[in-house]
LOLO-214442 format. One record per residue (C-alpha): x, y, z negated; residue number from 1. Coordinates in steps of 0.05 Angstrom, whole numbers. Layout:
! LOLO-214442
ATOM,X,Y,Z,NUM
...
//
This chain:
! LOLO-214442
ATOM,1112,-2155,-1467,1
ATOM,1181,-2172,-1477,2
ATOM,1237,-2138,-1440,3
ATOM,1252,-2204,-1397,4
ATOM,1197,-2250,-1387,5
ATOM,1208,-2321,-1371,6
ATOM,1151,-2346,-1324,7
ATOM,1121,-2409,-1345,8
ATOM,1057,-2456,-1330,9
ATOM,1014,-2471,-1388,10
ATOM,952,-2516,-1396,11
ATOM,911,-2481,-1444,12
ATOM,853,-2515,-1482,13
ATOM,786,-2483,-1451,14
ATOM,770,-2456,-1523,15
ATOM,836,-2429,-1529,16
ATOM,828,-2398,-1462,17
ATOM,761,-2363,-1483,18
ATOM,782,-2337,-1545,19
ATOM,841,-2305,-1503,20
ATOM,796,-2279,-1453,21
ATOM,749,-2254,-1502,22
ATOM,805,-2211,-1543,23
ATOM,835,-2185,-1477,24
ATOM,768,-2159,-1452,25
ATOM,748,-2134,-1528,26
ATOM,811,-2095,-1533,27
ATOM,826,-2078,-1454,28
ATOM,885,-2117,-1452,29
ATOM,913,-2165,-1404,30
ATOM,904,-2240,-1416,31
ATOM,981,-2242,-1414,32
ATOM,996,-2181,-1456,33
ATOM,938,-2215,-1504,34
ATOM,966,-2286,-1501,35
ATOM,1047,-2264,-1509,36
ATOM,1021,-2230,-1572,37
ATOM,986,-2292,-1600,38
ATOM,1043,-2336,-1589,39
ATOM,1099,-2282,-1608,40
ATOM,1061,-2280,-1684,41
ATOM,1050,-2350,-1682,42
ATOM,1128,-2367,-1676,43
ATOM,1148,-2310,-1725,44
ATOM,1095,-2337,-1776,45
ATOM,1127,-2410,-1770,46
ATOM,1192,-2379,-1776,47
ATOM,1179,-2345,-1834,48
ATOM,1112,-2371,-1878,49
ATOM,1104,-2312,-1928,50
ATOM,1092,-2267,-1866,51
ATOM,1032,-2248,-1822,52
ATOM,1001,-2196,-1782,53
ATOM,953,-2142,-1789,54
ATOM,924,-2085,-1747,55
ATOM,898,-2067,-1685,56
ATOM,914,-2099,-1620,57
ATOM,978,-2083,-1581,58
ATOM,1003,-2048,-1663,59
ATOM,1003,-2101,-1704,60
ATOM,1048,-2102,-1763,61
ATOM,1083,-2158,-1799,62
ATOM,1064,-2157,-1883,63
ATOM,1077,-2207,-1926,64
ATOM,1014,-2260,-1941,65
ATOM,966,-2236,-2004,66
ATOM,1010,-2187,-2030,67
ATOM,976,-2124,-1988,68
ATOM,1050,-2092,-1966,69
ATOM,1078,-2083,-1900,70
ATOM,1152,-2114,-1884,71
ATOM,1172,-2039,-1868,72
ATOM,1143,-2018,-1934,73
ATOM,1192,-2067,-1969,74
ATOM,1254,-2045,-1932,75
ATOM,1233,-1972,-1949,76
ATOM,1232,-1985,-2021,77
ATOM,1290,-2036,-2023,78
ATOM,1335,-1974,-1993,79
ATOM,1305,-1928,-2048,80
ATOM,1325,-1983,-2095,81
ATOM,1397,-1973,-2075,82
ATOM,1382,-2040,-2040,83
ATOM,1386,-2077,-2107,84
ATOM,1340,-2139,-2107,85
ATOM,1330,-2134,-2180,86
ATOM,1301,-2064,-2179,87
ATOM,1260,-2076,-2116,88
ATOM,1231,-2136,-2153,89
ATOM,1221,-2095,-2220,90
ATOM,1185,-2036,-2173,91
ATOM,1142,-2084,-2136,92
ATOM,1121,-2130,-2193,93
ATOM,1057,-2158,-2162,94
ATOM,1100,-2192,-2113,95
ATOM,1135,-2253,-2121,96
ATOM,1209,-2253,-2111,97
ATOM,1213,-2305,-2059,98
ATOM,1168,-2265,-2014,99
ATOM,1206,-2204,-2022,100
ATOM,1268,-2244,-1999,101
ATOM,1224,-2267,-1944,102
ATOM,1212,-2203,-1919,103
ATOM,1275,-2177,-1930,104
ATOM,1298,-2235,-1883,105
ATOM,1242,-2220,-1829,106
ATOM,1269,-2142,-1833,107
ATOM,1342,-2169,-1810,108
ATOM,1318,-2219,-1768,109
ATOM,1273,-2162,-1729,110
ATOM,1308,-2095,-1746,111
ATOM,1289,-2056,-1684,112
ATOM,1213,-2065,-1701,113
ATOM,1222,-2044,-1775,114
ATOM,1274,-1993,-1746,115
ATOM,1218,-1956,-1707,116
ATOM,1170,-1961,-1753,117
ATOM,1211,-1924,-1813,118
ATOM,1228,-1867,-1763,119
ATOM,1154,-1862,-1743,120
ATOM,1144,-1858,-1818,121
ATOM,1193,-1808,-1832,122
ATOM,1172,-1765,-1779,123
ATOM,1108,-1743,-1819,124
ATOM,1103,-1682,-1850,125
ATOM,1052,-1641,-1888,126
ATOM,1027,-1606,-1827,127
ATOM,1031,-1665,-1769,128
ATOM,986,-1705,-1828,129
ATOM,944,-1651,-1834,130
ATOM,926,-1646,-1753,131
ATOM,921,-1717,-1752,132
ATOM,879,-1736,-1814,133
ATOM,840,-1667,-1824,134
ATOM,790,-1719,-1861,135
ATOM,849,-1734,-1914,136
ATOM,854,-1661,-1941,137
ATOM,812,-1635,-1999,138
ATOM,764,-1583,-1981,139
ATOM,785,-1517,-2015,140
ATOM,733,-1504,-2077,141
ATOM,697,-1429,-2075,142
ATOM,714,-1398,-2148,143
ATOM,649,-1379,-2186,144
ATOM,647,-1321,-2210,145
//
Protein backbone atom coordinates (compact mmCIF):
# COMPACT_ATOMS: atom_id res chain seq x y z
CA UNK A 1 0.00 0.00 0.00
CA UNK A 2 1.31 3.46 -0.80
CA UNK A 3 2.68 5.58 2.04
CA UNK A 4 -0.17 8.03 1.55
CA UNK A 5 -3.61 7.00 0.40
CA UNK A 6 -6.47 9.10 -0.91
CA UNK A 7 -9.87 7.64 -0.04
CA UNK A 8 -11.96 7.27 -3.20
CA UNK A 9 -15.33 5.77 -3.89
CA UNK A 10 -15.36 3.52 -6.92
CA UNK A 11 -18.09 1.45 -8.55
CA UNK A 12 -16.66 -1.66 -10.14
CA UNK A 13 -18.37 -3.97 -12.60
CA UNK A 14 -19.46 -7.13 -10.76
CA UNK A 15 -17.13 -9.37 -12.79
CA UNK A 16 -14.13 -7.19 -11.95
CA UNK A 17 -15.00 -7.03 -8.25
CA UNK A 18 -15.31 -10.83 -8.19
CA UNK A 19 -11.97 -11.25 -9.93
CA UNK A 20 -10.29 -8.99 -7.37
CA UNK A 21 -12.01 -10.79 -4.48
CA UNK A 22 -10.86 -14.15 -5.87
CA UNK A 23 -7.26 -12.94 -6.16
CA UNK A 24 -7.44 -11.48 -2.63
CA UNK A 25 -8.60 -14.83 -1.21
CA UNK A 26 -6.08 -16.80 -3.26
CA UNK A 27 -3.16 -14.61 -2.18
CA UNK A 28 -4.29 -14.01 1.41
CA UNK A 29 -4.31 -10.25 0.94
CA UNK A 30 -6.98 -7.62 1.31
CA UNK A 31 -9.27 -6.49 -1.49
CA UNK A 32 -7.71 -3.02 -1.23
CA UNK A 33 -4.14 -4.35 -1.49
CA UNK A 34 -4.96 -6.41 -4.57
CA UNK A 35 -6.97 -3.66 -6.27
CA UNK A 36 -4.21 -1.13 -5.55
CA UNK A 37 -1.54 -3.42 -6.98
CA UNK A 38 -3.62 -4.04 -10.11
CA UNK A 39 -4.34 -0.34 -10.62
CA UNK A 40 -0.69 0.60 -10.07
CA UNK A 41 0.43 -1.97 -12.64
CA UNK A 42 -2.21 -0.82 -15.12
CA UNK A 43 -1.17 2.82 -14.73
CA UNK A 44 2.51 1.97 -15.20
CA UNK A 45 1.80 -0.27 -18.18
CA UNK A 46 -0.16 2.50 -19.88
CA UNK A 47 2.74 4.89 -19.36
CA UNK A 48 5.42 2.36 -20.42
CA UNK A 49 3.91 0.26 -23.19
CA UNK A 50 6.62 -2.44 -23.27
CA UNK A 51 6.74 -2.97 -19.51
CA UNK A 52 4.69 -5.76 -17.96
CA UNK A 53 4.66 -7.26 -14.48
CA UNK A 54 5.42 -10.79 -13.41
CA UNK A 55 5.91 -12.73 -10.22
CA UNK A 56 3.92 -13.69 -7.17
CA UNK A 57 1.27 -11.42 -5.61
CA UNK A 58 2.76 -8.63 -3.55
CA UNK A 59 6.23 -9.20 -5.02
CA UNK A 60 5.69 -8.55 -8.68
CA UNK A 61 8.43 -6.98 -10.74
CA UNK A 62 8.69 -4.94 -13.91
CA UNK A 63 10.04 -6.70 -16.99
CA UNK A 64 10.25 -6.11 -20.72
CA UNK A 65 7.36 -7.72 -22.56
CA UNK A 66 8.46 -10.67 -24.66
CA UNK A 67 12.15 -10.33 -23.78
CA UNK A 68 12.50 -12.49 -20.68
CA UNK A 69 14.46 -9.87 -18.77
CA UNK A 70 13.54 -7.75 -15.77
CA UNK A 71 14.05 -3.98 -15.73
CA UNK A 72 16.47 -4.24 -12.81
CA UNK A 73 18.60 -6.62 -14.90
CA UNK A 74 18.71 -4.09 -17.74
CA UNK A 75 19.86 -1.42 -15.28
CA UNK A 76 22.51 -3.76 -13.83
CA UNK A 77 23.82 -4.57 -17.31
CA UNK A 78 23.67 -0.91 -18.38
CA UNK A 79 25.83 0.06 -15.42
CA UNK A 80 28.23 -2.81 -16.15
CA UNK A 81 28.47 -1.50 -19.73
CA UNK A 82 29.66 1.87 -18.42
CA UNK A 83 26.20 3.35 -18.97
CA UNK A 84 26.75 3.06 -22.70
CA UNK A 85 23.54 2.36 -24.59
CA UNK A 86 25.37 1.03 -27.70
CA UNK A 87 27.25 -1.49 -25.52
CA UNK A 88 24.03 -2.49 -23.76
CA UNK A 89 22.32 -3.01 -27.12
CA UNK A 90 25.20 -5.26 -28.25
CA UNK A 91 25.16 -7.18 -24.98
CA UNK A 92 21.38 -7.73 -25.00
CA UNK A 93 21.18 -8.18 -28.76
CA UNK A 94 17.87 -10.07 -28.62
CA UNK A 95 16.05 -7.09 -27.05
CA UNK A 96 15.08 -4.24 -29.41
CA UNK A 97 16.80 -0.94 -28.63
CA UNK A 98 13.49 0.91 -28.08
CA UNK A 99 12.50 -1.61 -25.41
CA UNK A 100 15.85 -1.19 -23.65
CA UNK A 101 15.44 2.59 -23.75
CA UNK A 102 11.95 2.23 -22.31
CA UNK A 103 13.22 -0.03 -19.52
CA UNK A 104 15.81 2.59 -18.61
CA UNK A 105 13.11 5.29 -18.67
CA UNK A 106 10.95 3.13 -16.39
CA UNK A 107 13.89 2.72 -14.01
CA UNK A 108 14.46 6.48 -13.97
CA UNK A 109 10.78 7.02 -13.15
CA UNK A 110 10.83 4.41 -10.34
CA UNK A 111 14.35 4.62 -8.87
CA UNK A 112 13.51 3.29 -5.40
CA UNK A 113 11.99 0.10 -6.81
CA UNK A 114 15.09 -0.58 -8.91
CA UNK A 115 17.54 0.43 -6.17
CA UNK A 116 15.90 -1.93 -3.67
CA UNK A 117 16.10 -4.87 -6.07
CA UNK A 118 19.71 -4.19 -7.06
CA UNK A 119 20.70 -3.99 -3.39
CA UNK A 120 18.90 -7.26 -2.68
CA UNK A 121 20.67 -9.00 -5.55
CA UNK A 122 24.09 -7.65 -4.52
CA UNK A 123 23.58 -9.04 -1.01
CA UNK A 124 23.67 -12.63 -2.29
CA UNK A 125 26.79 -14.59 -1.42
CA UNK A 126 27.66 -18.16 -2.27
CA UNK A 127 26.86 -19.14 1.32
CA UNK A 128 23.50 -17.32 1.45
CA UNK A 129 22.50 -18.84 -1.90
CA UNK A 130 23.44 -22.32 -0.70
CA UNK A 131 21.42 -21.80 2.49
CA UNK A 132 18.36 -20.31 0.77
CA UNK A 133 18.43 -22.61 -2.27
CA UNK A 134 20.00 -25.90 -1.19
CA UNK A 135 18.56 -27.71 -4.21
CA UNK A 136 20.65 -25.51 -6.53
CA UNK A 137 23.99 -26.82 -5.24
CA UNK A 138 25.26 -29.82 -7.20
CA UNK A 139 25.60 -33.00 -5.21
CA UNK A 140 29.15 -34.08 -4.48
CA UNK A 141 30.06 -37.21 -6.41
CA UNK A 142 32.00 -39.88 -4.64
CA UNK A 143 35.15 -40.93 -6.41
CA UNK A 144 35.32 -44.40 -7.87
CA UNK A 145 38.40 -46.40 -7.06
